[in-house]
PDB file of N, CA, C and O in Angstrom:
ATOM      1  N   MET A   1      -1.510  10.705 -10.107  1.00  0.00           N
ATOM      2  CA  MET A   1      -2.823  11.281 -10.115  1.00  0.00           C
ATOM      3  C   MET A   1      -3.024  12.180  -8.886  1.00  0.00           C
ATOM      4  O   MET A   1      -3.500  13.307  -9.015  1.00  0.00           O
ATOM      5  N   ILE A   2      -2.660  11.681  -7.694  1.00  0.00           N
ATOM      6  CA  ILE A   2      -2.774  12.502  -6.486  1.00  0.00           C
ATOM      7  C   ILE A   2      -1.864  13.712  -6.615  1.00  0.00           C
ATOM      8  O   ILE A   2      -2.253  14.834  -6.292  1.00  0.00           O
ATOM      9  N   HIS A   3      -0.638  13.469  -7.093  1.00  0.00           N
ATOM     10  CA  HIS A   3       0.323  14.567  -7.255  1.00  0.00           C
ATOM     11  C   HIS A   3      -0.250  15.649  -8.155  1.00  0.00           C
ATOM     12  O   HIS A   3      -0.174  16.833  -7.827  1.00  0.00           O
ATOM     13  N   ASP A   4      -0.818  15.258  -9.278  1.00  0.00           N
ATOM     14  CA  ASP A   4      -1.366  16.233 -10.226  1.00  0.00           C
ATOM     15  C   ASP A   4      -2.503  17.039  -9.605  1.00  0.00           C
ATOM     16  O   ASP A   4      -2.619  18.243  -9.834  1.00  0.00           O
ATOM     17  N   TYR A   5      -3.332  16.369  -8.824  1.00  0.00           N
ATOM     18  CA  TYR A   5      -4.460  17.049  -8.179  1.00  0.00           C
ATOM     19  C   TYR A   5      -3.958  18.101  -7.192  1.00  0.00           C
ATOM     20  O   TYR A   5      -4.421  19.242  -7.199  1.00  0.00           O
ATOM     21  N   ILE A   6      -3.006  17.704  -6.340  1.00  0.00           N
ATOM     22  CA  ILE A   6      -2.469  18.640  -5.351  1.00  0.00           C
ATOM     23  C   ILE A   6      -1.649  19.725  -6.033  1.00  0.00           C
ATOM     24  O   ILE A   6      -1.720  20.892  -5.648  1.00  0.00           O
ATOM     25  N   ALA A   7      -0.870  19.350  -7.043  1.00  0.00           N
ATOM     26  CA  ALA A   7       0.014  20.292  -7.726  1.00  0.00           C
ATOM     27  C   ALA A   7      -0.758  21.399  -8.421  1.00  0.00           C
ATOM     28  O   ALA A   7      -0.205  22.462  -8.705  1.00  0.00           O
ATOM     29  N   HIS A   8      -2.017  21.159  -8.694  1.00  0.00           N
ATOM     30  CA  HIS A   8      -2.839  22.193  -9.319  1.00  0.00           C
ATOM     31  C   HIS A   8      -2.770  23.479  -8.502  1.00  0.00           C
ATOM     32  O   HIS A   8      -2.784  24.575  -9.062  1.00  0.00           O
ATOM     33  N   ASP A   9      -2.694  23.342  -7.171  1.00  0.00           N
ATOM     34  CA  ASP A   9      -2.604  24.506  -6.289  1.00  0.00           C
ATOM     35  C   ASP A   9      -1.182  24.768  -5.805  1.00  0.00           C
ATOM     36  O   ASP A   9      -0.712  25.905  -5.840  1.00  0.00           O
ATOM     37  N   LEU A  10      -0.499  23.725  -5.355  1.00  0.00           N
ATOM     38  CA  LEU A  10       0.816  23.885  -4.733  1.00  0.00           C
ATOM     39  C   LEU A  10       1.770  22.783  -5.187  1.00  0.00           C
ATOM     40  O   LEU A  10       1.741  21.676  -4.648  1.00  0.00           O
ATOM     41  N   THR A  11       2.597  23.072  -6.154  1.00  0.00           N
ATOM     42  CA  THR A  11       3.499  22.074  -6.715  1.00  0.00           C
ATOM     43  C   THR A  11       4.491  21.545  -5.687  1.00  0.00           C
ATOM     44  O   THR A  11       4.697  20.334  -5.608  1.00  0.00           O
ATOM     45  N   SER A  12       5.111  22.419  -4.900  1.00  0.00           N
ATOM     46  CA  SER A  12       6.111  21.964  -3.937  1.00  0.00           C
ATOM     47  C   SER A  12       5.472  21.100  -2.854  1.00  0.00           C
ATOM     48  O   SER A  12       6.065  20.113  -2.416  1.00  0.00           O
ATOM     49  N   TYR A  13       4.276  21.461  -2.424  1.00  0.00           N
ATOM     50  CA  TYR A  13       3.576  20.657  -1.420  1.00  0.00           C
ATOM     51  C   TYR A  13       3.243  19.282  -1.986  1.00  0.00           C
ATOM     52  O   TYR A  13       3.356  18.279  -1.282  1.00  0.00           O
ATOM     53  N   ALA A  14       2.844  19.229  -3.223  1.00  0.00           N
ATOM     54  CA  ALA A  14       2.488  17.954  -3.859  1.00  0.00           C
ATOM     55  C   ALA A  14       3.677  17.004  -3.855  1.00  0.00           C
ATOM     56  O   ALA A  14       3.525  15.823  -3.544  1.00  0.00           O
ATOM     57  N   SER A  15       4.844  17.501  -4.194  1.00  0.00           N
ATOM     58  CA  SER A  15       6.043  16.657  -4.221  1.00  0.00           C
ATOM     59  C   SER A  15       6.391  16.147  -2.829  1.00  0.00           C
ATOM     60  O   SER A  15       6.712  14.970  -2.664  1.00  0.00           O
ATOM     61  N   ARG A  16       6.329  17.018  -1.831  1.00  0.00           N
ATOM     62  CA  ARG A  16       6.627  16.604  -0.451  1.00  0.00           C
ATOM     63  C   ARG A  16       5.611  15.577   0.040  1.00  0.00           C
ATOM     64  O   ARG A  16       5.964  14.603   0.706  1.00  0.00           O
ATOM     65  N   PHE A  17       4.346  15.810  -0.300  1.00  0.00           N
ATOM     66  CA  PHE A  17       3.301  14.883   0.132  1.00  0.00           C
ATOM     67  C   PHE A  17       3.520  13.499  -0.470  1.00  0.00           C
ATOM     68  O   PHE A  17       3.404  12.496   0.235  1.00  0.00           O
ATOM     69  N   ILE A  18       3.831  13.432  -1.746  1.00  0.00           N
ATOM     70  CA  ILE A  18       4.053  12.144  -2.413  1.00  0.00           C
ATOM     71  C   ILE A  18       5.259  11.437  -1.805  1.00  0.00           C
ATOM     72  O   ILE A  18       5.225  10.222  -1.606  1.00  0.00           O
ATOM     73  N   GLU A  19       6.330  12.183  -1.506  1.00  0.00           N
ATOM     74  CA  GLU A  19       7.500  11.581  -0.864  1.00  0.00           C
ATOM     75  C   GLU A  19       7.116  10.978   0.484  1.00  0.00           C
ATOM     76  O   GLU A  19       7.507   9.854   0.798  1.00  0.00           O
ATOM     77  N   LYS A  20       6.360  11.718   1.272  1.00  0.00           N
ATOM     78  CA  LYS A  20       5.920  11.241   2.582  1.00  0.00           C
ATOM     79  C   LYS A  20       5.026  10.007   2.434  1.00  0.00           C
ATOM     80  O   LYS A  20       5.151   9.044   3.190  1.00  0.00           O
ATOM     81  N   LEU A  21       4.143  10.050   1.471  1.00  0.00           N
ATOM     82  CA  LEU A  21       3.243   8.930   1.215  1.00  0.00           C
ATOM     83  C   LEU A  21       4.027   7.676   0.838  1.00  0.00           C
ATOM     84  O   LEU A  21       3.718   6.586   1.318  1.00  0.00           O
ATOM     85  N   LEU A  22       5.026   7.820  -0.009  1.00  0.00           N
ATOM     86  CA  LEU A  22       5.840   6.680  -0.430  1.00  0.00           C
ATOM     87  C   LEU A  22       6.631   6.092   0.733  1.00  0.00           C
ATOM     88  O   LEU A  22       6.803   4.876   0.816  1.00  0.00           O
ATOM     89  N   VAL A  23       7.111   6.947   1.631  1.00  0.00           N
ATOM     90  CA  VAL A  23       7.817   6.460   2.822  1.00  0.00           C
ATOM     91  C   VAL A  23       6.876   5.621   3.676  1.00  0.00           C
ATOM     92  O   VAL A  23       7.249   4.542   4.137  1.00  0.00           O
ATOM     93  N   ARG A  24       5.664   6.110   3.887  1.00  0.00           N
ATOM     94  CA  ARG A  24       4.673   5.375   4.692  1.00  0.00           C
ATOM     95  C   ARG A  24       4.346   4.029   4.054  1.00  0.00           C
ATOM     96  O   ARG A  24       4.264   3.018   4.751  1.00  0.00           O
ATOM     97  N   VAL A  25       4.162   4.007   2.749  1.00  0.00           N
ATOM     98  CA  VAL A  25       3.839   2.755   2.057  1.00  0.00           C
ATOM     99  C   VAL A  25       5.029   1.796   2.121  1.00  0.00           C
ATOM    100  O   VAL A  25       4.846   0.591   2.295  1.00  0.00           O
ATOM    101  N   LYS A  26       6.232   2.321   1.984  1.00  0.00           N
ATOM    102  CA  LYS A  26       7.446   1.495   2.061  1.00  0.00           C
ATOM    103  C   LYS A  26       7.559   0.831   3.437  1.00  0.00           C
ATOM    104  O   LYS A  26       8.016  -0.308   3.540  1.00  0.00           O
ATOM    105  N   GLN A  27       7.144   1.537   4.489  1.00  0.00           N
ATOM    106  CA  GLN A  27       7.185   0.979   5.842  1.00  0.00           C
ATOM    107  C   GLN A  27       6.290  -0.253   5.962  1.00  0.00           C
ATOM    108  O   GLN A  27       6.526  -1.118   6.805  1.00  0.00           O
ATOM    109  N   LEU A  28       5.275  -0.327   5.124  1.00  0.00           N
ATOM    110  CA  LEU A  28       4.371  -1.476   5.165  1.00  0.00           C
ATOM    111  C   LEU A  28       5.081  -2.772   4.780  1.00  0.00           C
ATOM    112  O   LEU A  28       4.646  -3.855   5.170  1.00  0.00           O
ATOM    113  N   GLU A  29       6.170  -2.668   4.019  1.00  0.00           N
ATOM    114  CA  GLU A  29       6.937  -3.866   3.679  1.00  0.00           C
ATOM    115  C   GLU A  29       7.540  -4.482   4.933  1.00  0.00           C
ATOM    116  O   GLU A  29       7.661  -5.703   5.033  1.00  0.00           O
ATOM    117  N   ILE A  30       7.917  -3.639   5.891  1.00  0.00           N
ATOM    118  CA  ILE A  30       8.532  -4.107   7.132  1.00  0.00           C
ATOM    119  C   ILE A  30       7.472  -4.414   8.191  1.00  0.00           C
ATOM    120  O   ILE A  30       7.572  -5.405   8.914  1.00  0.00           O
ATOM    121  N   PHE A  31       6.462  -3.556   8.272  1.00  0.00           N
ATOM    122  CA  PHE A  31       5.403  -3.691   9.270  1.00  0.00           C
ATOM    123  C   PHE A  31       4.033  -3.745   8.581  1.00  0.00           C
ATOM    124  O   PHE A  31       3.258  -2.794   8.684  1.00  0.00           O
ATOM    125  N   PRO A  32       3.731  -4.832   7.889  1.00  0.00           N
ATOM    126  CA  PRO A  32       2.497  -4.881   7.095  1.00  0.00           C
ATOM    127  C   PRO A  32       1.210  -4.759   7.909  1.00  0.00           C
ATOM    128  O   PRO A  32       0.181  -4.339   7.380  1.00  0.00           O
ATOM    129  N   LYS A  33       1.258  -5.121   9.180  1.00  0.00           N
ATOM    130  CA  LYS A  33       0.044  -5.044   9.995  1.00  0.00           C
ATOM    131  C   LYS A  33      -0.036  -3.747  10.792  1.00  0.00           C
ATOM    132  O   LYS A  33      -0.812  -3.645  11.741  1.00  0.00           O
ATOM    133  N   SER A  34       0.763  -2.759  10.407  1.00  0.00           N
ATOM    134  CA  SER A  34       0.747  -1.484  11.135  1.00  0.00           C
ATOM    135  C   SER A  34      -0.509  -0.666  10.850  1.00  0.00           C
ATOM    136  O   SER A  34      -0.881   0.197  11.644  1.00  0.00           O
ATOM    137  N   GLY A  35      -1.154  -0.928   9.739  1.00  0.00           N
ATOM    138  CA  GLY A  35      -2.411  -0.250   9.438  1.00  0.00           C
ATOM    139  C   GLY A  35      -3.557  -0.860  10.228  1.00  0.00           C
ATOM    140  O   GLY A  35      -3.444  -1.971  10.747  1.00  0.00           O
ATOM    141  N   LYS A  36      -4.652  -0.132  10.314  1.00  0.00           N
ATOM    142  CA  LYS A  36      -5.832  -0.627  11.023  1.00  0.00           C
ATOM    143  C   LYS A  36      -6.652  -1.532  10.104  1.00  0.00           C
ATOM    144  O   LYS A  36      -6.642  -1.374   8.883  1.00  0.00           O
ATOM    145  N   ILE A  37      -7.351  -2.472  10.708  1.00  0.00           N
ATOM    146  CA  ILE A  37      -8.294  -3.301   9.953  1.00  0.00           C
ATOM    147  C   ILE A  37      -9.405  -2.382   9.444  1.00  0.00           C
ATOM    148  O   ILE A  37      -9.932  -1.564  10.198  1.00  0.00           O
ATOM    149  N   VAL A  38      -9.754  -2.518   8.179  1.00  0.00           N
ATOM    150  CA  VAL A  38     -10.794  -1.670   7.585  1.00  0.00           C
ATOM    151  C   VAL A  38     -12.136  -2.029   8.227  1.00  0.00           C
ATOM    152  O   VAL A  38     -12.590  -3.167   8.108  1.00  0.00           O
ATOM    153  N   PRO A  39     -12.776  -1.066   8.909  1.00  0.00           N
ATOM    154  CA  PRO A  39     -14.025  -1.345   9.629  1.00  0.00           C
ATOM    155  C   PRO A  39     -15.138  -1.927   8.751  1.00  0.00           C
ATOM    156  O   PRO A  39     -15.877  -2.809   9.189  1.00  0.00           O
ATOM    157  N   GLU A  40     -15.258  -1.442   7.532  1.00  0.00           N
ATOM    158  CA  GLU A  40     -16.334  -1.906   6.655  1.00  0.00           C
ATOM    159  C   GLU A  40     -16.220  -3.387   6.311  1.00  0.00           C
ATOM    160  O   GLU A  40     -17.224  -4.056   6.067  1.00  0.00           O
ATOM    161  N   PHE A  41     -14.974  -3.895   6.292  1.00  0.00           N
ATOM    162  CA  PHE A  41     -14.760  -5.290   5.922  1.00  0.00           C
ATOM    163  C   PHE A  41     -14.607  -6.185   7.142  1.00  0.00           C
ATOM    164  O   PHE A  41     -15.121  -7.304   7.164  1.00  0.00           O
ATOM    165  N   GLY A  42     -13.900  -5.695   8.161  1.00  0.00           N
ATOM    166  CA  GLY A  42     -13.671  -6.489   9.361  1.00  0.00           C
ATOM    167  C   GLY A  42     -12.857  -7.747   9.107  1.00  0.00           C
ATOM    168  O   GLY A  42     -12.976  -8.729   9.840  1.00  0.00           O
ATOM    169  N   ILE A  43     -12.037  -7.717   8.076  1.00  0.00           N
ATOM    170  CA  ILE A  43     -11.208  -8.865   7.705  1.00  0.00           C
ATOM    171  C   ILE A  43      -9.768  -8.544   8.099  1.00  0.00           C
ATOM    172  O   ILE A  43      -9.250  -7.475   7.776  1.00  0.00           O
ATOM    173  N   GLU A  44      -9.126  -9.481   8.801  1.00  0.00           N
ATOM    174  CA  GLU A  44      -7.784  -9.280   9.361  1.00  0.00           C
ATOM    175  C   GLU A  44      -6.757  -8.791   8.336  1.00  0.00           C
ATOM    176  O   GLU A  44      -5.928  -7.940   8.659  1.00  0.00           O
ATOM    177  N   ASN A  45      -6.799  -9.309   7.120  1.00  0.00           N
ATOM    178  CA  ASN A  45      -5.752  -8.951   6.160  1.00  0.00           C
ATOM    179  C   ASN A  45      -6.121  -7.785   5.230  1.00  0.00           C
ATOM    180  O   ASN A  45      -5.344  -7.464   4.330  1.00  0.00           O
ATOM    181  N   ILE A  46      -7.266  -7.153   5.418  1.00  0.00           N
ATOM    182  CA  ILE A  46      -7.611  -5.942   4.663  1.00  0.00           C
ATOM    183  C   ILE A  46      -7.435  -4.770   5.623  1.00  0.00           C
ATOM    184  O   ILE A  46      -8.177  -4.634   6.596  1.00  0.00           O
ATOM    185  N   ARG A  47      -6.457  -3.935   5.341  1.00  0.00           N
ATOM    186  CA  ARG A  47      -6.080  -2.872   6.266  1.00  0.00           C
ATOM    187  C   ARG A  47      -6.057  -1.522   5.568  1.00  0.00           C
ATOM    188  O   ARG A  47      -6.128  -1.430   4.342  1.00  0.00           O
ATOM    189  N   GLU A  48      -5.955  -0.478   6.382  1.00  0.00           N
ATOM    190  CA  GLU A  48      -5.922   0.874   5.836  1.00  0.00           C
ATOM    191  C   GLU A  48      -4.837   1.687   6.515  1.00  0.00           C
ATOM    192  O   GLU A  48      -4.491   1.474   7.677  1.00  0.00           O
ATOM    193  N   LEU A  49      -4.323   2.614   5.755  1.00  0.00           N
ATOM    194  CA  LEU A  49      -3.330   3.558   6.230  1.00  0.00           C
ATOM    195  C   LEU A  49      -3.865   4.934   5.866  1.00  0.00           C
ATOM    196  O   LEU A  49      -4.214   5.178   4.711  1.00  0.00           O
ATOM    197  N   ILE A  50      -3.933   5.826   6.832  1.00  0.00           N
ATOM    198  CA  ILE A  50      -4.429   7.174   6.588  1.00  0.00           C
ATOM    199  C   ILE A  50      -3.242   8.121   6.499  1.00  0.00           C
ATOM    200  O   ILE A  50      -2.382   8.131   7.380  1.00  0.00           O
ATOM    201  N   GLU A  51      -3.197   8.901   5.456  1.00  0.00           N
ATOM    202  CA  GLU A  51      -2.160   9.923   5.297  1.00  0.00           C
ATOM    203  C   GLU A  51      -2.839  11.183   4.804  1.00  0.00           C
ATOM    204  O   GLU A  51      -3.329  11.245   3.677  1.00  0.00           O
ATOM    205  N   GLY A  52      -2.860  12.186   5.666  1.00  0.00           N
ATOM    206  CA  GLY A  52      -3.551  13.420   5.310  1.00  0.00           C
ATOM    207  C   GLY A  52      -5.021  13.131   5.080  1.00  0.00           C
ATOM    208  O   GLY A  52      -5.678  12.519   5.922  1.00  0.00           O
ATOM    209  N   ASN A  53      -5.530  13.564   3.961  1.00  0.00           N
ATOM    210  CA  ASN A  53      -6.932  13.330   3.609  1.00  0.00           C
ATOM    211  C   ASN A  53      -7.126  12.068   2.778  1.00  0.00           C
ATOM    212  O   ASN A  53      -8.208  11.836   2.237  1.00  0.00           O
ATOM    213  N   TYR A  54      -6.076  11.251   2.676  1.00  0.00           N
ATOM    214  CA  TYR A  54      -6.125  10.079   1.814  1.00  0.00           C
ATOM    215  C   TYR A  54      -6.130   8.796   2.627  1.00  0.00           C
ATOM    216  O   TYR A  54      -5.487   8.693   3.672  1.00  0.00           O
ATOM    217  N   ARG A  55      -6.854   7.846   2.134  1.00  0.00           N
ATOM    218  CA  ARG A  55      -6.975   6.531   2.759  1.00  0.00           C
ATOM    219  C   ARG A  55      -6.413   5.500   1.791  1.00  0.00           C
ATOM    220  O   ARG A  55      -6.881   5.376   0.659  1.00  0.00           O
ATOM    221  N   ILE A  56      -5.414   4.768   2.241  1.00  0.00           N
ATOM    222  CA  ILE A  56      -4.797   3.732   1.426  1.00  0.00           C
ATOM    223  C   ILE A  56      -5.277   2.390   1.967  1.00  0.00           C
ATOM    224  O   ILE A  56      -4.960   2.029   3.101  1.00  0.00           O
ATOM    225  N   VAL A  57      -6.018   1.669   1.185  1.00  0.00           N
ATOM    226  CA  VAL A  57      -6.519   0.358   1.584  1.00  0.00           C
ATOM    227  C   VAL A  57      -5.632  -0.678   0.904  1.00  0.00           C
ATOM    228  O   VAL A  57      -5.372  -0.601  -0.296  1.00  0.00           O
ATOM    229  N   TYR A  58      -5.169  -1.654   1.698  1.00  0.00           N
ATOM    230  CA  TYR A  58      -4.265  -2.661   1.155  1.00  0.00           C
ATOM    231  C   TYR A  58      -4.560  -4.026   1.771  1.00  0.00           C
ATOM    232  O   TYR A  58      -5.232  -4.138   2.796  1.00  0.00           O
ATOM    233  N   ARG A  59      -4.040  -5.051   1.120  1.00  0.00           N
ATOM    234  CA  ARG A  59      -4.223  -6.420   1.599  1.00  0.00           C
ATOM    235  C   ARG A  59      -2.871  -6.973   2.031  1.00  0.00           C
ATOM    236  O   ARG A  59      -1.879  -6.831   1.316  1.00  0.00           O
ATOM    237  N   VAL A  60      -2.834  -7.597   3.193  1.00  0.00           N
ATOM    238  CA  VAL A  60      -1.625  -8.240   3.696  1.00  0.00           C
ATOM    239  C   VAL A  60      -1.645  -9.684   3.212  1.00  0.00           C
ATOM    240  O   VAL A  60      -2.567 -10.441   3.514  1.00  0.00           O
ATOM    241  N   ASN A  61      -0.613 -10.053   2.457  1.00  0.00           N
ATOM    242  CA  ASN A  61      -0.488 -11.437   1.988  1.00  0.00           C
ATOM    243  C   ASN A  61       0.374 -12.212   2.963  1.00  0.00           C
ATOM    244  O   ASN A  61       1.356 -11.683   3.484  1.00  0.00           O
ATOM    245  N   SER A  62       0.016 -13.459   3.214  1.00  0.00           N
ATOM    246  CA  SER A  62       0.780 -14.303   4.146  1.00  0.00           C
ATOM    247  C   SER A  62       2.090 -14.721   3.533  1.00  0.00           C
ATOM    248  O   SER A  62       2.869 -15.433   4.166  1.00  0.00           O
TER     249      SER A  62
END
């Protein structure tokens, strides 16, 4: 969905962005607490990762 939105203007940029995004998300498997705690929730295991104009909110499972 993100790829399609970006690709509407720049197909090559969309592909590079998605690759970069996937690398960042993959890093969360190794460093799950590398994202910041989401301010609105203030809960230790609800975190966010910012990439470009996108915010990825995720939950860290014990």
